[in-house]
C-alpha positions as CSV (number, residue, x, y, z in Angstrom):
1,M,215.8,119.9,-123.7
2,T,218.1,117.4,-121.7
3,A,217.4,115.8,-118.5
4,P,219.4,116.9,-115.4
5,L,222.2,114.6,-114.4
6,R,221.5,112.4,-111.6
7,I,224.2,111.3,-109.5
8,N,223.8,108.0,-107.6
9,L,225.7,107.5,-104.4
10,R,226.5,104.0,-105.3
11,D,228.3,105.0,-108.5
12,V,230.4,107.7,-106.5
13,L,231.3,105.1,-103.9
14,A,232.3,102.5,-106.7
15,V,234.4,105.2,-108.4
16,L,236.1,106.2,-105.1
17,F,236.7,102.6,-104.1
18,G,238.4,102.2,-107.7
19,V,240.6,105.1,-107.2
20,L,241.7,103.9,-103.8
21,M,242.5,100.5,-105.2
22,C,244.7,102.1,-107.7
23,W,246.5,104.3,-105.2
24,I,247.2,101.1,-103.1
25,I,248.6,99.2,-106.1
26,Y,250.7,102.0,-107.2
27,H,252.3,102.3,-103.8
28,D,252.9,98.6,-103.7
29,F,254.7,98.8,-107.0
30,A,256.7,101.9,-106.0
31,A,258.0,99.9,-102.8
32,K,259.0,96.9,-105.1
33,R,260.8,99.3,-107.4
34,Q,262.7,100.9,-104.7
35,A,263.8,97.5,-103.4
36,R,264.7,96.4,-106.6
37,E,266.7,99.6,-107.4
38,F,268.5,99.5,-104.1
39,C,269.5,95.9,-104.5
40,A,271.0,96.8,-107.9
41,T,273.3,99.1,-106.1
42,V,274.8,96.3,-103.9
43,S,277.1,93.7,-105.5
44,V,278.5,90.4,-104.1
45,G,281.7,91.1,-102.6
46,D,281.0,94.7,-101.8
47,P,282.1,95.6,-98.2
48,T,279.3,95.9,-95.7
49,N,280.5,99.3,-94.3
50,G,277.9,102.0,-95.1
51,I,275.2,99.8,-96.5
52,L,272.7,100.5,-93.7
53,E,273.3,104.2,-94.0
54,R,272.8,104.0,-97.8
55,A,269.5,102.0,-97.3
56,L,268.2,104.6,-94.9
57,A,269.2,107.5,-97.2
58,A,267.3,105.6,-100.1
59,G,264.1,105.8,-98.1
60,A,264.2,102.4,-96.5
61,D,262.0,102.0,-93.4
62,R,263.8,102.7,-90.3
63,R,262.0,100.3,-87.9
64,H,262.3,97.3,-90.3
65,T,265.9,97.8,-91.7
66,R,268.6,96.8,-89.4
67,W,271.3,94.4,-89.0
68,L,270.3,91.0,-87.7
69,D,273.4,89.4,-85.9
70,S,276.2,91.9,-86.8
71,P,277.4,93.6,-90.0
72,Q,280.4,91.3,-90.2
73,I,278.4,88.1,-90.3
74,G,274.5,88.7,-90.6
75,R,271.6,89.6,-92.5
76,L,270.2,93.1,-93.5
77,P,266.7,93.3,-94.8
78,V,266.5,96.7,-96.5
79,T,262.7,97.2,-96.3
80,F,260.5,99.6,-98.4
81,I,256.8,99.7,-97.5
82,G,253.9,100.5,-99.8
83,L,250.8,102.3,-98.5
84,T,250.0,99.7,-95.9
85,M,252.2,97.5,-93.6
86,F,251.1,94.7,-95.7
87,E,253.0,95.8,-98.7
88,R,256.5,95.3,-97.6
89,H,259.3,94.6,-100.1
90,A,262.9,94.1,-99.3
91,C,266.4,93.8,-100.6
92,A,267.6,90.9,-98.2
93,I,271.4,91.2,-97.9
94,T,273.5,88.4,-96.4
95,A,277.2,89.0,-95.1
96,A,280.1,87.1,-93.9
97,G,283.5,88.3,-93.2
98,G,282.4,92.1,-93.7
99,V,281.4,91.5,-97.2
100,V,278.2,90.9,-99.2
101,T,277.7,87.3,-100.1
102,E,274.1,87.4,-101.3
103,R,271.5,89.8,-102.2
104,L,267.9,89.1,-103.2
105,V,264.8,91.1,-103.7
106,T,261.7,89.5,-101.9
107,R,258.2,90.3,-100.8
108,I,257.9,90.1,-97.1
109,D,254.1,90.1,-96.8
């Protein structure tokens, strides 16, 4: 005869905490992957027309993805957010003369 299974509350909380941490890490990696994949679709020399619309269609955060200065001469951080606001990854696009001059994947937080 076997003893009944005893579930300790501390063990349950430890398992739940571990699952939560894995979920947070997964979403952080997903945001980084989205930023990297979007950056791969933009090349230096591409026209800036339509980049913002493509970024929003790809799932970029609407509040943090906008042209700073102007689409002709400016910067566009295409921001993807993980599970929390502290997991922001971006494809930072710089433009001059209406064309992309630089693109870089970066972590904001």
